[in-house]
VOPAGU-2260 file (C-alpha; in pm, 1 decimal, decimal comma):
REM VOPAGU-2260
SITE   aa  ch    i         X         Y         Z
SITE  MET   A    0    5155,1   -8672,6    7368,4
SITE  SER   A    1    4909,5   -8384,6    7294,1
SITE  LEU   A    2    4532,6   -8397,6    7229,4
SITE  ALA   A    3    4398,3   -8279,5    6872,6
SITE  ALA   A    4    4364,0   -7906,3    6862,6
SITE  ARG   A    5    3989,1   -7922,6    6812,9
SITE  MET   A    6    3961,3   -8060,5    7173,0
SITE  LEU   A    7    4145,4   -7765,1    7323,6
SITE  ASN   A    8    3844,1   -7512,7    7255,0
SITE  LEU   A    9    3594,6   -7749,9    7334,0
SITE  LYS   A   10    3391,3   -7708,7    7651,6
SITE  GLU   A   11    3243,2   -7962,8    7884,9
SITE  SER   A   12    2858,8   -7977,7    7873,7
SITE  GLY   A   13    2763,3   -7718,6    8137,6
SITE  THR   A   14    2435,5   -7917,6    8207,5
SITE  LEU   A   15    2581,7   -8274,4    8224,9
SITE  LYS   A   16    2872,2   -8132,0    8444,2
SITE  ILE   A   17    2626,1   -8028,8    8694,0
SITE  LEU   A   18    2444,2   -8374,1    8681,2
SITE  ASP   A   19    2774,5   -8528,7    8748,9
SITE  LYS   A   20    2820,8   -8326,8    9078,0
SITE  VAL   A   21    2472,6   -8403,6    9169,7
SITE  LYS   A   22    2512,6   -8781,2    9107,4
SITE  SER   A   23    2843,3   -8755,5    9321,9
SITE  MET   A   24    2659,4   -8587,9    9614,5
SITE  GLN   A   25    2363,3   -8831,0    9593,2
SITE  ALA   A   26    2607,7   -9113,8    9619,2
SITE  ARG   A   27    2725,8   -8972,9    9949,0
SITE  GLY   A   28    2363,3   -9006,7   10072,5
SITE  ILE   A   29    2254,2   -8628,5   10022,2
SITE  ASP   A   30    1901,0   -8574,6    9932,1
SITE  ILE   A   31    1926,3   -8333,5    9615,9
SITE  ILE   A   32    1604,5   -8208,8    9463,4
SITE  GLN   A   33    1680,2   -8215,1    9093,5
SITE  LEU   A   34    1565,6   -7911,6    8892,4
SITE  ASP   A   35    1860,7   -7939,0    8658,7
SITE  VAL   A   36    1774,7   -8242,4    8443,5
SITE  GLY   A   37    1591,1   -8187,8    8112,7
SITE  GLU   A   38    1416,9   -8521,4    8106,2
SITE  PRO   A   39    1058,2   -8612,1    8171,8
SITE  ASP   A   40    1007,5   -8790,2    8497,2
SITE  PHE   A   41     753,2   -9014,3    8362,9
SITE  ASP   A   42     759,5   -9374,8    8261,0
SITE  THR   A   43     792,4   -9440,3    7885,9
SITE  PRO   A   44     437,7   -9548,7    7784,7
SITE  ARG   A   45     378,2   -9918,0    7819,8
SITE  ASN   A   46     283,9   -9987,5    7458,8
SITE  ILE   A   47     636,0   -9849,1    7348,7
SITE  VAL   A   48     812,4  -10070,2    7591,6
SITE  GLU   A   49     612,9  -10354,5    7490,9
SITE  ALA   A   50     693,1  -10294,7    7124,0
SITE  ALA   A   51    1068,9  -10300,5    7206,4
SITE  HIS   A   52    1031,8  -10624,3    7403,3
SITE  ARG   A   53     834,8  -10803,4    7123,4
SITE  ALA   A   54    1107,8  -10702,5    6858,2
SITE  MET   A   55    1385,6  -10847,7    7097,9
SITE  LEU   A   56    1188,1  -11173,0    7157,1
SITE  GLU   A   57    1137,9  -11199,8    6772,1
SITE  GLY   A   58    1515,8  -11174,3    6706,3
SITE  PHE   A   59    1503,4  -10812,1    6597,7
SITE  THR   A   60    1842,1  -10724,7    6749,3
SITE  HIS   A   61    2083,7  -10705,2    6456,2
SITE  TYR   A   62    2215,9  -10426,7    6233,0
SITE  THR   A   63    1956,2  -10221,2    6036,6
SITE  PRO   A   64    2013,8   -9999,5    5726,4
SITE  SER   A   65    2232,9   -9725,1    5843,9
SITE  ALA   A   66    1969,7   -9458,8    5787,3
SITE  GLY   A   67    1701,6   -9651,5    5980,2
SITE  ILE   A   68    1443,4   -9922,0    5903,9
SITE  PRO   A   69    1216,1   -9817,3    5588,4
SITE  GLU   A   70     885,5   -9856,1    5769,1
SITE  LEU   A   71    1016,5   -9598,3    6059,2
SITE  ARG   A   72    1150,7   -9341,3    5790,3
SITE  ASP   A   73     822,0   -9368,9    5622,4
SITE  ALA   A   74     620,8   -9313,5    5936,1
SITE  VAL   A   75     845,1   -9003,7    6035,5
SITE  ALA   A   76     801,4   -8874,8    5675,1
SITE  GLU   A   77     413,0   -8914,2    5717,0
SITE  LYS   A   78     401,5   -8742,3    6047,2
SITE  LEU   A   79     614,7   -8442,7    5919,1
SITE  ARG   A   80     374,8   -8421,0    5596,1
SITE  SER   A   81      51,6   -8444,0    5795,1
SITE  GLU   A   82     151,8   -8252,7    6106,8
SITE  ASN   A   83     425,4   -8023,2    6013,8
SITE  GLY   A   84     335,1   -7942,6    5646,0
SITE  LEU   A   85     695,9   -8048,8    5529,3
SITE  ASP   A   86     755,5   -8217,4    5183,9
SITE  ALA   A   87     916,5   -8521,1    5355,1
SITE  ARG   A   88     977,4   -8854,1    5197,4
SITE  ARG   A   89    1167,9   -9161,0    5308,5
SITE  GLU   A   90    1460,2   -9037,5    5103,4
SITE  ASN   A   91    1445,4   -8710,7    5327,3
SITE  VAL   A   92    1468,6   -8887,4    5633,5
SITE  ILE   A   93    1724,6   -9020,6    5876,1
SITE  ILE   A   94    1680,8   -9194,0    6205,4
SITE  THR   A   95    1960,1   -9139,7    6456,1
SITE  PRO   A   96    2072,4   -9250,3    6815,0
SITE  GLY   A   97    1903,1   -8960,2    6962,9
SITE  SER   A   98    1845,2   -8609,8    6808,3
SITE  LYS   A   99    2159,6   -8466,3    6955,8
SITE  GLN   A  100    2342,5   -8710,9    6715,6
SITE  ALA   A  101    2121,7   -8573,9    6423,8
SITE  LEU   A  102    2223,6   -8217,4    6510,7
SITE  PHE   A  103    2585,4   -8297,1    6522,6
SITE  TYR   A  104    2571,1   -8473,9    6179,9
SITE  ALA   A  105    2395,1   -8176,9    6041,4
SITE  VAL   A  106    2644,4   -7934,0    6156,6
SITE  MET   A  107    2940,8   -8142,7    6054,1
SITE  SER   A  108    2787,1   -8187,1    5694,5
SITE  LEU   A  109    2710,0   -7826,4    5642,8
SITE  VAL   A  110    2978,1   -7622,2    5823,4
SITE  ASP   A  111    3351,3   -7576,4    5698,4
SITE  GLU   A  112    3647,0   -7420,3    5865,9
SITE  GLY   A  113    3596,2   -7044,3    5932,4
SITE  GLU   A  114    3230,2   -7039,2    5826,0
SITE  GLU   A  115    2981,0   -6870,1    6048,4
SITE  VAL   A  116    2680,7   -6980,0    6236,6
SITE  ILE   A  117    2417,8   -6759,9    6389,0
SITE  VAL   A  118    2283,0   -6891,1    6714,8
SITE  PRO   A  119    2006,7   -6701,9    6890,0
SITE  THR   A  120    2053,0   -6688,3    7238,4
SITE  PRO   A  121    1983,7   -6813,1    7526,3
SITE  ALA   A  122    2073,0   -7147,9    7352,4
SITE  TRP   A  123    2143,6   -7505,4    7462,2
SITE  PRO   A  124    2514,8   -7502,9    7488,4
SITE  SER   A  125    2586,0   -7809,4    7263,3
SITE  TYR   A  126    2500,5   -7595,1    6954,2
SITE  VAL   A  127    2804,9   -7381,1    7013,7
SITE  GLU   A  128    3034,0   -7670,9    7074,5
SITE  MET   A  129    2927,6   -7866,7    6767,6
SITE  VAL   A  130    3012,8   -7586,6    6563,9
SITE  THR   A  131    3339,9   -7555,2    6742,0
SITE  VAL   A  132    3434,0   -7911,4    6664,4
SITE  ALA   A  133    3334,7   -7849,4    6307,5
SITE  GLY   A  134    3579,5   -7547,0    6284,2
SITE  GLY   A  135    3307,9   -7291,9    6234,2
SITE  VAL   A  136    3278,1   -6974,5    6440,2
SITE  VAL   A  137    2938,8   -6893,3    6634,4
SITE  ARG   A  138    2769,9   -6573,8    6611,1
SITE  GLU   A  139    2544,2   -6548,0    6902,1
SITE  ILE   A  140    2234,8   -6307,6    6888,4
SITE  PRO   A  141    2083,6   -6218,9    7229,2
SITE  PRO   A  142    1710,7   -6195,6    7233,8
SITE  LYS   A  143    1479,8   -5899,4    7249,1
SITE  GLY   A  144    1225,4   -5850,5    7525,9
SITE  GLY   A  145    1049,1   -6165,9    7639,6
SITE  PHE   A  146    1313,4   -6399,3    7463,8
SITE  SER   A  147    1189,9   -6312,7    7124,7
SITE  LEU   A  148    1409,2   -6356,7    6812,6
SITE  ASP   A  149    1612,4   -6043,7    6747,4
SITE  ILE   A  150    1528,4   -6037,1    6381,0
SITE  GLU   A  151    1737,2   -5719,0    6303,2
SITE  GLY   A  152    2013,8   -5848,0    6497,3
SITE  ILE   A  153    2020,4   -6160,8    6302,8
SITE  ARG   A  154    1982,4   -5979,0    5962,5
SITE  GLU   A  155    2288,5   -5766,0    6054,6
SITE  ALA   A  156    2500,5   -6068,2    6141,1
SITE  VAL   A  157    2466,6   -6226,0    5796,1
SITE  ASN   A  158    2774,6   -6181,9    5592,5
SITE  GLU   A  159    2967,1   -6360,8    5293,9
SITE  ARG   A  160    3106,4   -6608,1    5578,4
SITE  THR   A  161    2747,2   -6698,8    5725,9
SITE  LYS   A  162    2647,7   -7069,7    5619,5
SITE  LEU   A  163    2392,9   -7154,2    5901,5
SITE  ILE   A  164    2139,5   -7054,3    6147,8
SITE  ILE   A  165    2032,3   -7275,9    6438,0
SITE  ILE   A  166    1721,1   -7233,8    6619,9
SITE  ASN   A  167    1511,9   -7419,7    6883,5
SITE  SER   A  168    1153,7   -7371,1    6948,6
SITE  PRO   A  169    1007,2   -7421,7    7212,6
SITE  ASN   A  170    1322,0   -7318,1    7342,1
SITE  ASN   A  171    1578,2   -7466,6    7584,5
SITE  PRO   A  172    1628,1   -7306,4    7854,4
SITE  THR   A  173    1345,9   -7038,8    7835,7
SITE  GLY   A  174    1044,1   -7236,3    7723,7
SITE  HIS   A  175     982,8   -6949,9    7463,5
SITE  ALA   A  176     798,4   -7070,2    7154,8
SITE  TYR   A  177     875,2   -6846,1    6839,2
SITE  SER   A  178     550,9   -6679,7    6688,0
SITE  GLU   A  179     449,9   -6735,8    6333,7
SITE  GLY   A  180     576,1   -6362,8    6268,1
SITE  GLU   A  181     926,3   -6446,0    6406,1
SITE  LEU   A  182     941,5   -6762,6    6205,8
SITE  ARG   A  183     835,4   -6593,7    5876,4
SITE  ALA   A  184    1069,4   -6321,7    5916,4
SITE  LEU   A  185    1358,9   -6579,6    5971,6
SITE  SER   A  186    1247,7   -6768,7    5671,7
SITE  GLU   A  187    1286,3   -6476,3    5467,1
SITE  ILE   A  188    1624,9   -6391,4    5583,1
SITE  ALA   A  189    1711,3   -6750,0    5501,9
SITE  ALA   A  190    1570,4   -6738,3    5158,5
SITE  ASP   A  191    1698,9   -6407,3    5072,3
SITE  HIS   A  192    2071,1   -6510,3    5155,4
SITE  ARG   A  193    2038,8   -6894,8    5074,9
SITE  LEU   A  194    2119,6   -6985,0    5445,4
SITE  PHE   A  195    2086,1   -7330,6    5577,8
SITE  VAL   A  196    1857,8   -7347,5    5896,2
SITE  ILE   A  197    1872,9   -7641,1    6163,7
SITE  SER   A  198    1553,2   -7626,9    6336,8
SITE  ASP   A  199    1549,5   -7815,1    6657,0
SITE  GLU   A  200    1192,7   -7886,8    6737,3
SITE  ILE   A  201    1243,5   -8167,7    7010,4
SITE  TYR   A  202     984,0   -7995,3    7244,2
SITE  GLU   A  203     705,6   -7930,7    6974,5
SITE  LYS   A  204     446,9   -8166,3    7158,2
SITE  ILE   A  205     535,8   -8001,3    7500,9
SITE  LEU   A  206     332,2   -7689,1    7425,7
SITE  TYR   A  207      70,3   -7497,0    7637,9
SITE  GLU   A  208     -44,8   -7229,9    7417,8
SITE  GLY   A  209     -99,0   -7196,1    7052,4
SITE  GLU   A  210      -4,3   -7446,5    6776,1
SITE  HIS   A  211     349,7   -7565,1    6675,8
SITE  ARG   A  212     469,7   -7438,6    6334,0
SITE  SER   A  213     787,9   -7577,5    6156,5
SITE  LEU   A  214    1000,6   -7340,8    5998,8
SITE  GLY   A  215    1037,8   -7573,2    5711,7
SITE  SER   A  216     672,8   -7525,9    5614,1
SITE  PHE   A  217     720,6   -7167,5    5485,5
SITE  PRO   A  218     753,5   -7079,2    5143,1
SITE  GLY   A  219    1096,4   -7055,9    4983,1
SITE  VAL   A  220    1307,3   -7249,7    5251,9
SITE  GLY   A  221    1215,2   -7621,6    5200,3
SITE  ASP   A  222    1533,0   -7690,9    5042,3
SITE  LEU   A  223    1715,9   -7503,4    5312,6
SITE  VAL   A  224    1573,9   -7632,7    5648,5
SITE  ILE   A  225    1702,5   -7958,7    5841,6
SITE  THR   A  226    1422,8   -8027,4    6095,2
SITE  VAL   A  227    1560,0   -8209,5    6374,9
SITE  ASN   A  228    1329,9   -8418,8    6640,8
SITE  GLY   A  229    1303,2   -8715,5    6834,7
SITE  PHE   A  230    1131,8   -8914,6    7080,5
SITE  SER   A  231    1296,5   -8845,4    7411,3
SITE  LYS   A  232    1094,8   -8555,8    7555,4
SITE  THR   A  233     732,6   -8629,0    7401,9
SITE  TYR   A  234     742,3   -9005,1    7479,4
SITE  ALA   A  235     967,9   -8999,7    7793,5
SITE  MET   A  236    1234,2   -9195,5    7591,5
SITE  THR   A  237    1555,5   -9018,2    7703,0
SITE  GLY   A  238    1737,8   -9336,1    7762,4
SITE  TRP   A  239    1633,9   -9506,2    7443,4
SITE  ARG   A  240    1836,9   -9273,2    7220,3
SITE  VAL   A  241    1637,8   -9231,0    6903,2
SITE  GLY   A  242    1581,7   -8917,8    6699,0
SITE  TYR   A  243    1556,6   -8815,1    6355,0
SITE  ALA   A  244    1614,4   -8561,9    6086,1
SITE  SER   A  245    1447,5   -8435,8    5773,7
SITE  GLY   A  246    1583,6   -8206,7    5512,7
SITE  PRO   A  247    1732,4   -8170,3    5162,0
SITE  ARG   A  248    1821,6   -8505,8    5022,5
SITE  ASP   A  249    2191,1   -8431,4    4963,9
SITE  VAL   A  250    2221,8   -8301,1    5333,1
SITE  ILE   A  251    2060,1   -8620,0    5460,4
SITE  ALA   A  252    2288,3   -8831,9    5262,9
SITE  ALA   A  253    2592,7   -8649,9    5395,9
SITE  MET   A  254    2454,9   -8719,9    5751,5
SITE  ASN   A  255    2407,0   -9081,5    5655,6
SITE  LYS   A  256    2780,8   -9118,0    5562,6
SITE  LEU   A  257    2876,0   -8982,1    5900,5
SITE  GLN   A  258    2644,6   -9230,1    6061,1
SITE  GLN   A  259    2789,6   -9507,2    5856,4
SITE  HIS   A  260    3144,4   -9447,4    6004,0
SITE  SER   A  261    3045,3   -9375,7    6342,0
SITE  ALA   A  262    2713,4   -9526,3    6495,3
SITE  SER   A  263    2669,8   -9765,7    6213,4
SITE  CYS   A  264    2294,4   -9766,9    6252,1
SITE  PRO   A  265    2027,0   -9687,1    6538,2
SITE  VAL   A  266    1958,9   -9955,6    6778,5
SITE  SER   A  267    1747,5  -10198,7    6583,4
SITE  PHE   A  268    1448,9  -10292,2    6853,5
SITE  VAL   A  269    1444,5   -9914,9    6962,0
SITE  GLN   A  270    1329,9   -9821,1    6606,1
SITE  LYS   A  271    1059,8  -10071,8    6653,2
SITE  ALA   A  272     957,1   -9883,7    6955,2
SITE  ALA   A  273     982,9   -9556,1    6786,0
SITE  LEU   A  274     741,8   -9699,4    6538,3
SITE  GLU   A  275     496,5   -9788,9    6799,9
SITE  ALA   A  276     536,8   -9442,6    6960,3
SITE  LEU   A  277     415,6   -9258,7    6653,3
SITE  LYS   A  278      81,8   -9417,0    6680,7
SITE  PRO   A  279    -201,1   -9176,9    6749,6
SITE  ASP   A  280    -316,6   -9382,3    7055,2
SITE  THR   A  281      27,8   -9332,8    7236,0
SITE  PRO   A  282     -44,1   -9126,4    7555,8
SITE  VAL   A  283     105,7   -8768,9    7556,9
SITE  ARG   A  284    -150,5   -8506,5    7650,1
SITE  GLN   A  285    -161,5   -8631,9    8012,0
SITE  MET   A  286     210,2   -8581,1    8053,0
SITE  VAL   A  287     167,7   -8208,5    7896,2
SITE  GLU   A  288    -112,0   -8123,3    8124,3
SITE  GLU   A  289      89,2   -8233,8    8435,3
SITE  PHE   A  290     375,6   -8010,0    8293,1
SITE  ARG   A  291     133,5   -7734,8    8286,6
SITE  ARG   A  292       6,8   -7764,8    8628,8
SITE  ARG   A  293     381,9   -7787,9    8745,1
SITE  ARG   A  294     464,8   -7479,0    8544,3
SITE  ASP   A  295     175,6   -7264,0    8700,4
SITE  PHE   A  296     254,5   -7356,8    9041,3
SITE  LEU   A  297     637,7   -7292,5    9039,5
SITE  CYS   A  298     599,2   -6959,2    8852,0
SITE  GLY   A  299     357,1   -6850,1    9111,0
SITE  GLU   A  300     573,7   -6955,9    9394,1
SITE  LEU   A  301     874,8   -6793,3    9261,9
SITE  ASN   A  302     718,1   -6464,5    9182,6
SITE  ARG   A  303     589,9   -6463,2    9531,6
SITE  MET   A  304     940,3   -6479,5    9675,4
SITE  GLY   A  305    1009,6   -6145,5    9519,2
SITE  ALA   A  306    1370,4   -6250,2    9440,3
SITE  PHE   A  307    1256,3   -6376,6    9093,2
SITE  ARG   A  308    1079,0   -6279,2    8810,2
SITE  VAL   A  309     931,0   -6493,3    8554,4
SITE  ASP   A  310     658,7   -6522,3    8312,9
SITE  PRO   A  311     503,9   -6871,1    8223,0
SITE  PRO   A  312     663,2   -7002,0    7919,8
SITE  LYS   A  313     470,8   -7136,1    7627,3
SITE  GLY   A  314     644,7   -7475,7    7586,7
SITE  ALA   A  315     903,7   -7722,0    7712,1
SITE  PHE   A  316     951,2   -7798,5    8080,3
SITE  TYR   A  317    1193,3   -7507,0    8197,2
SITE  LEU   A  318    1183,5   -7182,9    8366,0
SITE  PHE   A  319    1442,3   -6914,6    8300,6
SITE  PRO   A  320    1377,3   -6662,8    8585,0
SITE  ASP   A  321    1560,6   -6333,5    8641,2
SITE  ILE   A  322    1746,8   -6362,5    8955,5
SITE  THR   A  323    1847,8   -5980,6    8984,2
SITE  GLY   A  324    1631,1   -5957,7    9304,2
SITE  THR   A  325    1870,0   -6230,9    9490,0
SITE  GLY   A  326    2168,8   -6000,5    9461,7
SITE  MET   A  327    2355,5   -6278,4    9310,8
SITE  GLU   A  328    2482,3   -6385,0    8964,6
SITE  SER   A  329    2371,2   -6733,6    8834,2
SITE  VAL   A  330    2684,2   -6915,0    8931,8
SITE  GLU   A  331    2689,7   -6813,4    9285,8
SITE  LEU   A  332    2328,2   -6869,6    9319,7
SITE  CYS   A  333    2328,8   -7224,3    9175,4
SITE  SER   A  334    2622,2   -7305,0    9409,5
SITE  LEU   A  335    2441,1   -7175,1    9712,3
SITE  LEU   A  336    2132,5   -7368,4    9604,7
SITE  LEU   A  337    2308,3   -7699,9    9563,1
SITE  GLU   A  338    2566,4   -7661,8    9864,7
SITE  GLU   A  339    2327,9   -7537,0   10129,9
SITE  GLY   A  340    1984,6   -7608,9    9985,3
SITE  HIS   A  341    2042,7   -7937,6    9823,3
SITE  ILE   A  342    1878,5   -7821,3    9497,5
SITE  SER   A  343    2016,9   -7839,0    9156,3
SITE  ALA   A  344    1960,7   -7574,8    8891,6
SITE  THR   A  345    2180,0   -7472,4    8605,9
SITE  PRO   A  346    2330,3   -7137,0    8574,1
SITE  GLY   A  347    2248,4   -6901,4    8300,3
SITE  GLU   A  348    2599,3   -6850,0    8185,9
SITE  ALA   A  349    2577,1   -7202,6    8040,1
SITE  PHE   A  350    2325,7   -7072,4    7769,3
SITE  GLY   A  351    2510,8   -6785,6    7641,1
SITE  GLY   A  352    2636,8   -6574,4    7929,4
SITE  PHE   A  353    2305,6   -6497,0    8104,4
SITE  SER   A  354    2433,6   -6426,6    8451,0
SITE  ARG   A  355    2093,3   -6281,7    8571,9
SITE  ASN   A  356    1905,4   -6613,2    8491,5
SITE  ILE   A  357    1896,8   -6962,6    8612,1
SITE  ARG   A  358    1737,7   -7258,6    8434,2
SITE  ILE   A  359    1501,9   -7458,6    8642,6
SITE  SER   A  360    1356,8   -7772,6    8503,3
SITE  TYR   A  361    1002,3   -7883,0    8631,9
SITE  ALA   A  362    1029,4   -8202,6    8515,5
SITE  ASN   A  363     986,3   -8352,9    8868,2
SITE  SER   A  364     699,2   -8432,2    9098,8
SITE  MET   A  365     480,2   -8169,3    9264,8
SITE  ASP   A  366     584,9   -8307,8    9593,4
SITE  ARG   A  367     948,3   -8250,3    9499,6
SITE  LEU   A  368     887,5   -7920,6    9372,8
SITE  SER   A  369     700,4   -7808,3    9658,9
SITE  ALA   A  370     980,8   -7929,7    9896,3
SITE  ALA   A  371    1216,0   -7727,9    9673,0
SITE  VAL   A  372    1018,6   -7400,7    9705,4
SITE  GLU   A  373    1022,2   -7444,6   10063,3
SITE  ARG   A  374    1398,6   -7496,0   10067,2
SITE  MET   A  375    1469,3   -7220,4    9841,4
SITE  ARG   A  376    1239,0   -6985,0   10047,8
SITE  ALA   A  377    1411,1   -7073,2   10376,0
SITE  LEU   A  378    1757,3   -7032,8   10228,8
SITE  LEU   A  379    1681,8   -6675,7   10051,1
SITE  GLU   A  380    1516,6   -6560,2   10368,0
SITE  LYS   A  381    1823,3   -6648,7   10574,2
SITE  ARG   A  382    2066,1   -6480,5   10325,5
SITE  LEU   A  383    1854,3   -6177,5   10198,4
């Protein structure tokens, strides 16, 4: 018996594959400092936990409407109108079991066999694999200097088969936040060619410089942009699995069909927790300031080693340093760091073939980051 053909071209998640190896080593008692995991190391705020607890005690533990409870969809729509400048209403919003599910639904709803999807890189690897499952073809567009969008490269890649562009700002793995000029130019390309755009904005609140701008707020693309976001990163709710998407009503309706036949609906009491998270008194700023402190510390230490080059990113909680000075490519370096330094990081190859970069997550305590720096420095001094 053979697997479906679509599975033969589907790659494992590069990030989760490393996590599995780390967990295996930890199970053997090895102290691994994890710089690979893309999740906040903070506890979920107490008011959110208590809201879920109340909902369970009150018996809110059954099926909900497939697209999400009306009050949460309304709250998300209000958030998108007031904070992001989007023309969102309940009918334009779907609540999903994590933002990854929203991305998957959107790709499956839009991309037909053989249609092309433009993905600026470096990029989170699941975008490519989602398009692969849908039968589409990915056109990867490497960045210009400083991880900026190559607008001309994107424009030149558009052809009669192009259906969709996927962007992520602030970006995983680089932390780069697209400028208003980059987003405006991209919106013009989408409007001129009537291309859909999935805008993954999961890191919008983890921003150290400037203000976040949603692509869907630019003129001429309101009916083309699917904005995807969630609660995992901003509210340290990775394990709660709750996200959302907003976009053209017909696209959201198609996504809901997929949800009806797969997840049925998001978890009931988690939706109540998400509703609580959106309240303005939920603490967020303190976590972002701590991430800023860690970013500044780690950038300074890596640059002082001489083997790395990295500029402080504007958002998210990742560094994507140039490792040319180590004399190694990313897979070799990450293997060395893990096997001998007991530090986990992610090879740049996973994000679009960037063999001269590694992704480092600073979603770990300052004590652990300091220990990682010392281990890394000692290892490189021995090797170089």
